DOFILO-939729 format. One record per atom (N, C-alpha, C, O): x, y, z; residue number from 1. Coordinates in pm, whole numbers, plus 50000, padded with zeros to 5 digits. Example, Ala and Ser with C-alpha at 12.3 -4.5 7.8 and 13.67 -1.06 7.14 Angstrom:
REM residues 2
- 51319/49431/50780/1 $
- 51230/49550/50780/1 $
- 51320/49670/50780/1 $
- 51424/49668/50846/1 $
- 51285/49775/50708/2 $
- 51367/49894/50714/2 $
- 51290/50003/50787/2 $
- 51341/50114/50804/2 $
REM end
This chain:
REM residues 114
- 50085/49883/50000/1 $
- 50000/50000/50000/1 $
- 50090/50124/50000/1 $
- 50199/50125/50057/1 $
- 50040/50227/49935/2 $
- 50105/50357/49948/2 $
- 50013/50442/50034/2 $
- 49891/50445/50014/2 $
- 50071/50510/50129/3 $
- 49998/50595/50223/3 $
- 50044/50738/50196/3 $
- 50161/50771/50215/3 $
- 49950/50822/50151/4 $
- 49982/50956/50104/4 $
- 49940/51061/50206/4 $
- 49822/51069/50242/4 $
- 50035/51139/50252/5 $
- 50007/51250/50343/5 $
- 49972/51370/50255/5 $
- 50055/51419/50179/5 $
- 49849/51416/50267/6 $
- 49804/51527/50184/6 $
- 49865/51658/50236/6 $
- 49881/51677/50356/6 $
- 49898/51745/50144/7 $
- 49955/51876/50178/7 $
- 49848/51966/50239/7 $
- 49728/51946/50218/7 $
- 49894/52064/50312/8 $
- 49807/52168/50367/8 $
- 49873/52302/50338/8 $
- 49986/52308/50289/8 $
- 49803/52409/50368/9 $
- 49865/52541/50350/9 $
- 49991/52553/50435/9 $
- 50089/52614/50392/9 $
- 49991/52494/50555/10 $
- 50110/52497/50641/10 $
- 50228/52427/50575/10 $
- 50340/52479/50574/10 $
- 50203/52308/50518/11 $
- 50315/52233/50459/11 $
- 50365/52301/50332/11 $
- 50485/52300/50305/11 $
- 50276/52361/50255/12 $
- 50318/52430/50133/12 $
- 50396/52557/50166/12 $
- 50487/52594/50092/12 $
- 50362/52625/50275/13 $
- 50433/52747/50313/13 $
- 50548/52719/50408/13 $
- 50627/52809/50438/13 $
- 50559/52593/50455/14 $
- 50659/52557/50557/14 $
- 50647/52652/50676/14 $
- 50747/52706/50723/14 $
- 50523/52671/50724/15 $
- 50497/52773/50826/15 $
- 50480/52719/50967/15 $
- 50451/52796/51058/15 $
- 50496/52591/50988/16 $
- 50487/52537/51124/16 $
- 50602/52591/51209/16 $
- 50712/52613/51158/16 $
- 50576/52610/51336/17 $
- 50680/52661/51424/17 $
- 50788/52555/51444/17 $
- 50760/52436/51432/17 $
- 50910/52596/51472/18 $
- 51016/52498/51497/18 $
- 50982/52405/51614/18 $
- 51017/52287/51612/18 $
- 50914/52458/51715/19 $
- 50878/52376/51832/19 $
- 50778/52267/51791/19 $
- 50793/52151/51828/19 $
- 50676/52307/51714/20 $
- 50576/52209/51670/20 $
- 50643/52105/51580/20 $
- 50618/51985/51594/20 $
- 50727/52151/51489/21 $
- 50795/52059/51396/21 $
- 50879/51958/51472/21 $
- 50878/51839/51439/21 $
- 50953/52002/51572/22 $
- 51037/51911/51651/22 $
- 50952/51806/51722/22 $
- 50987/51688/51724/22 $
- 50840/51848/51781/23 $
- 50751/51754/51851/23 $
- 50689/51654/51753/23 $
- 50682/51534/51781/23 $
- 50644/51704/51638/24 $
- 50583/51616/51539/24 $
- 50685/51516/51486/24 $
- 50653/51398/51470/24 $
- 50806/51562/51458/25 $
- 50909/51471/51407/25 $
- 50943/51363/51509/25 $
- 50968/51248/51473/25 $
- 50945/51400/51637/26 $
- 50970/51302/51743/26 $
- 50858/51198/51747/26 $
- 50885/51078/51753/26 $
- 50733/51244/51743/27 $
- 50618/51152/51746/27 $
- 50615/51066/51620/27 $
- 50587/50947/51628/27 $
- 50643/51126/51505/28 $
- 50641/51051/51381/28 $
- 50756/50950/51377/28 $
- 50740/50840/51324/28 $
- 50871/50986/51432/29 $
- 50982/50892/51441/29 $
- 50945/50770/51524/29 $
- 50980/50657/51488/29 $
- 50874/50792/51634/30 $
- 50830/50681/51719/30 $
- 50731/50593/51642/30 $
- 50741/50470/51646/30 $
- 50637/50656/51572/31 $
- 50540/50580/51492/31 $
- 50612/50501/51383/31 $
- 50581/50383/51363/31 $
- 50706/50562/51313/32 $
- 50781/50491/51209/32 $
- 50860/50375/51267/32 $
- 50871/50271/51203/32 $
- 50916/50392/51387/33 $
- 50987/50282/51453/33 $
- 50892/50165/51479/33 $
- 50930/50049/51459/33 $
- 50769/50195/51523/34 $
- 50670/50089/51546/34 $
- 50638/50016/51416/34 $
- 50629/49893/51414/34 $
- 50620/50092/51309/35 $
- 50594/50031/51178/35 $
- 50710/49942/51134/35 $
- 50691/49831/51085/35 $
- 50832/49993/51153/36 $
- 50953/49919/51113/36 $
- 50965/49790/51193/36 $
- 50992/49684/51137/36 $
- 50945/49798/51325/37 $
- 50958/49678/51411/37 $
- 50851/49574/51379/37 $
- 50874/49455/51399/37 $
- 50735/49619/51330/38 $
- 50628/49527/51294/38 $
- 50646/49470/51153/38 $
- 50568/49385/51110/38 $
- 50749/49516/51082/39 $
- 50774/49467/50947/39 $
- 50681/49528/50842/39 $
- 50667/49474/50733/39 $
- 50617/49640/50875/40 $
- 50521/49705/50786/40 $
- 50589/49809/50697/40 $
- 50559/49817/50578/40 $
- 50679/49887/50752/41 $
- 50738/50001/50682/41 $
- 50844/49957/50582/41 $
- 50942/49893/50619/41 $
- 50823/49992/50456/42 $
- 50923/49968/50352/42 $
- 50996/50097/50317/42 $
- 51115/50094/50287/42 $
- 50923/50211/50321/43 $
- 50983/50339/50285/43 $
- 50896/50451/50341/43 $
- 50773/50438/50349/43 $
- 50959/50561/50379/44 $
- 50886/50679/50424/44 $
- 50967/50803/50388/44 $
- 51087/50809/50413/44 $
- 50900/50901/50328/45 $
- 50969/51024/50289/45 $
- 50872/51141/50295/45 $
- 50754/51128/50264/45 $
- 50924/51256/50335/46 $
- 50851/51381/50321/46 $
- 50891/51445/50190/46 $
- 50999/51420/50138/46 $
- 50803/51527/50137/47 $
- 50830/51593/50009/47 $
- 50839/51744/50031/47 $
- 50768/51800/50114/47 $
- 50927/51808/49957/48 $
- 50940/51953/49965/48 $
- 50815/52017/49906/48 $
- 50744/51954/49829/48 $
- 50786/52143/49943/49 $
- 50667/52210/49889/49 $
- 50672/52220/49737/49 $
- 50778/52211/49676/49 $
- 50554/52240/49677/50 $
- 50548/52245/49532/50 $
- 50613/52370/49474/50 $
- 50629/52379/49352/50 $
- 50650/52465/49557/51 $
- 50727/52579/49505/51 $
- 50861/52532/49449/51 $
- 50925/52604/49372/51 $
- 50903/52412/49487/52 $
- 51028/52355/49437/52 $
- 51003/52241/49338/52 $
- 51093/52162/49309/52 $
- 50878/52232/49287/53 $
- 50839/52120/49201/53 $
- 50814/52165/49057/53 $
- 50807/52284/49027/53 $
- 50802/52067/48972/54 $
- 50763/52088/48832/54 $
- 50663/51979/48796/54 $
- 50665/51869/48851/54 $
- 50575/52011/48701/55 $
- 50485/51913/48642/55 $
- 50514/51908/48493/55 $
- 50553/52008/48433/55 $
- 50495/51793/48436/56 $
- 50507/51776/48293/56 $
- 50367/51742/48241/56 $
- 50310/51640/48277/56 $
- 50313/51829/48154/57 $
- 50183/51807/48094/57 $
- 50203/51737/47960/57 $
- 50283/51781/47878/57 $
- 50131/51627/47939/58 $
- 50141/51548/47817/58 $
- 50019/51574/47730/58 $
- 49906/51570/47779/58 $
- 50041/51601/47602/59 $
- 49933/51616/47505/59 $
- 49985/51557/47375/59 $
- 50054/51625/47298/59 $
- 49951/51432/47351/60 $
- 50005/51362/47234/60 $
- 50156/51362/47243/60 $
- 50212/51321/47345/60 $
- 50226/51408/47137/61 $
- 50373/51408/47140/61 $
- 50432/51530/47212/61 $
- 50553/51535/47234/61 $
- 50348/51628/47249/62 $
- 50399/51749/47313/62 $
- 50415/51730/47465/62 $
- 50339/51657/47529/62 $
- 50516/51797/47518/63 $
- 50541/51799/47662/63 $
- 50557/51944/47704/63 $
- 50631/52020/47641/63 $
- 50487/51983/47809/64 $
- 50495/52119/47861/64 $
- 50539/52113/48006/64 $
- 50478/52041/48086/64 $
- 50642/52186/48041/65 $
- 50692/52191/48179/65 $
- 50622/52307/48250/65 $
- 50621/52420/48202/65 $
- 50563/52276/48367/66 $
- 50492/52375/48447/66 $
- 50565/52387/48580/66 $
- 50582/52288/48652/66 $
- 50607/52508/48613/67 $
- 50676/52532/48740/67 $
- 50576/52546/48854/67 $
- 50468/52603/48835/67 $
- 50611/52495/48972/68 $
- 50532/52516/49093/68 $
- 50552/52657/49143/68 $
- 50636/52728/49088/68 $
- 50481/52700/49242/69 $
- 50387/52620/49322/69 $
- 50256/52596/49249/69 $
- 50221/52667/49155/69 $
- 50183/52494/49295/70 $
- 50057/52457/49235/70 $
- 49943/52500/49326/70 $
- 49955/52497/49448/70 $
- 49832/52538/49266/71 $
- 49725/52609/49337/71 $
- 49641/52523/49431/71 $
- 49617/52565/49544/71 $
- 49597/52408/49391/72 $
- 49501/52330/49469/72 $
- 49571/52251/49580/72 $
- 49600/52133/49564/72 $
- 49597/52318/49691/73 $
- 49671/52256/49802/73 $
- 49610/52124/49845/73 $
- 49683/52029/49871/73 $
- 49478/52116/49853/74 $
- 49413/51993/49901/74 $
- 49437/51873/49810/74 $
- 49412/51760/49850/74 $
- 49485/51897/49689/75 $
- 49513/51789/49596/75 $
- 49661/51750/49593/75 $
- 49700/51661/49517/75 $
- 49743/51815/49672/76 $
- 49887/51793/49669/76 $
- 49929/51692/49775/76 $
- 49856/51666/49871/76 $
- 50047/51636/49757/77 $
- 50103/51536/49850/77 $
- 50223/51596/49920/77 $
- 50311/51654/49856/77 $
- 50228/51582/50053/78 $
- 50339/51635/50132/78 $
- 50438/51526/50173/78 $
- 50551/51556/50213/78 $
- 50398/51401/50163/79 $
- 50486/51292/50200/79 $
- 50417/51159/50176/79 $
- 50300/51154/50140/79 $
- 50492/51050/50198/80 $
- 50433/50919/50175/80 $
- 50507/50812/50254/80 $
- 50621/50829/50296/80 $
- 50437/50701/50273/81 $
- 50494/50577/50322/81 $
- 50462/50469/50219/81 $
- 50363/50479/50146/81 $
- 50545/50368/50213/82 $
- 50509/50245/50143/82 $
- 50510/50136/50249/82 $
- 50611/50110/50315/82 $
- 50394/50073/50263/83 $
- 50374/49972/50367/83 $
- 50347/49836/50305/83 $
- 50285/49826/50199/83 $
- 50393/49734/50373/84 $
- 50357/49597/50338/84 $
- 50261/49548/50444/84 $
- 50301/49512/50555/84 $
- 50134/49547/50410/85 $
- 50028/49502/50500/85 $
- 49944/49397/50429/85 $
- 49947/49386/50307/85 $
- 49869/49318/50507/86 $
- 49791/49210/50446/86 $
- 49667/49260/50373/86 $
- 49622/49198/50277/86 $
- 49610/49374/50419/87 $
- 49490/49426/50355/87 $
- 49464/49571/50400/87 $
- 49537/49625/50483/87 $
- 49360/49630/50344/88 $
- 49324/49768/50374/88 $
- 49290/49786/50523/88 $
- 49323/49889/50581/88 $
- 49226/49687/50582/89 $
- 49190/49698/50724/89 $
- 49314/49713/50812/89 $
- 49313/49791/50907/89 $
- 49420/49640/50781/90 $
- 49543/49653/50859/90 $
- 49604/49792/50840/90 $
- 49652/49852/50936/90 $
- 49601/49842/50717/91 $
- 49655/49977/50691/91 $
- 49576/50082/50768/91 $
- 49634/50173/50827/91 $
- 49444/50070/50769/92 $
- 49359/50164/50843/92 $
- 49390/50156/50992/92 $
- 49399/50259/51059/92 $
- 49405/50037/51043/93 $
- 49436/50021/51186/93 $
- 49567/50091/51222/93 $
- 49576/50158/51325/93 $
- 49669/50076/51139/94 $
- 49796/50144/51164/94 $
- 49778/50295/51156/94 $
- 49829/50368/51241/94 $
- 49707/50341/51056/95 $
- 49693/50485/51036/95 $
- 49616/50552/51148/95 $
- 49639/50669/51177/95 $
- 49525/50481/51210/96 $
- 49452/50537/51324/96 $
- 49544/50566/51441/96 $
- 49509/50644/51529/96 $
- 49662/50504/51443/97 $
- 49761/50526/51550/97 $
- 49859/50638/51516/97 $
- 49939/50678/51601/97 $
- 49854/50688/51393/98 $
- 49951/50785/51343/98 $
- 49931/50922/51407/98 $
- 49817/50966/51422/98 $
- 50038/50989/51445/99 $
- 50023/51128/51491/99 $
- 49981/51217/51374/99 $
- 50011/51187/51258/99 $
- 49911/51325/51404/100 $
- 49871/51420/51300/100 $
- 49998/51482/51243/100 $
- 50074/51543/51317/100 $
- 50021/51469/51111/101 $
- 50145/51522/51053/101 $
- 50142/51672/51026/101 $
- 50240/51728/50977/101 $
- 50030/51737/51056/102 $
- 50017/51880/51029/102 $
- 49973/51954/51155/102 $
- 49914/51894/51245/102 $
- 50000/52085/51162/103 $
- 49960/52160/51281/103 $
- 49810/52185/51291/103 $
- 49764/52233/51394/103 $
- 49735/52155/51188/104 $
- 49589/52170/51190/104 $
- 49526/52046/51131/104 $
- 49588/51940/51127/104 $
- 49402/52058/51084/105 $
- 49337/51943/51020/105 $
- 49418/51892/50902/105 $
- 49481/51970/50830/105 $
- 49417/51760/50884/106 $
- 49491/51702/50772/106 $
- 49424/51572/50728/106 $
- 49342/51516/50800/106 $
- 49462/51526/50610/107 $
- 49411/51401/50554/107 $
- 49527/51314/50511/107 $
- 49629/51363/50464/107 $
- 49509/51184/50528/108 $
- 49604/51086/50478/108 $
- 49524/50985/50398/108 $
- 49421/50935/50444/108 $
- 49572/50954/50279/109 $
- 49503/50864/50187/109 $
- 49580/50733/50176/109 $
- 49703/50732/50171/109 $
- 49508/50622/50173/110 $
- 49569/50490/50157/110 $
- 49527/50437/50020/110 $
- 49408/50433/49988/110 $
- 49625/50396/49940/111 $
- 49595/50343/49807/111 $
- 49670/50212/49787/111 $
- 49791/50206/49807/111 $
- 49598/50108/49748/112 $
- 49665/49982/49718/112 $
- 49737/49988/49583/112 $
- 49696/50060/49492/112 $
- 49844/49911/49573/113 $
- 49913/49894/49445/113 $
- 49841/49788/49364/113 $
- 49770/49703/49418/113 $
- 49860/49793/49233/114 $
- 49809/49683/49149/114 $
- 49892/49562/49177/114 $
- 49869/49456/49118/114 $
REM end
């Protein structure tokens, strides 16, 4: 499964306080350790804001490079995990234990691989 941490205005602006960031990183490190010890965690990474990103638009043989930042924050990804779990229920159970990765409301999406 891929577990997608959705971006927020805070993550796109990198506006969380250093104190909050330190606490969240500590809590997330503990959660990642639990995932690793359970044999679930294969990979975990945070992503830089889209101000440092590019998109490539495809239209037949044409390619157009679009510089970030990108407007629809709620559609952006701030980070991800790749987990090896037996099913969606196990992924949901793990995610319910996850600390909130943002200083305010946030969403995390779980998507199975083909």
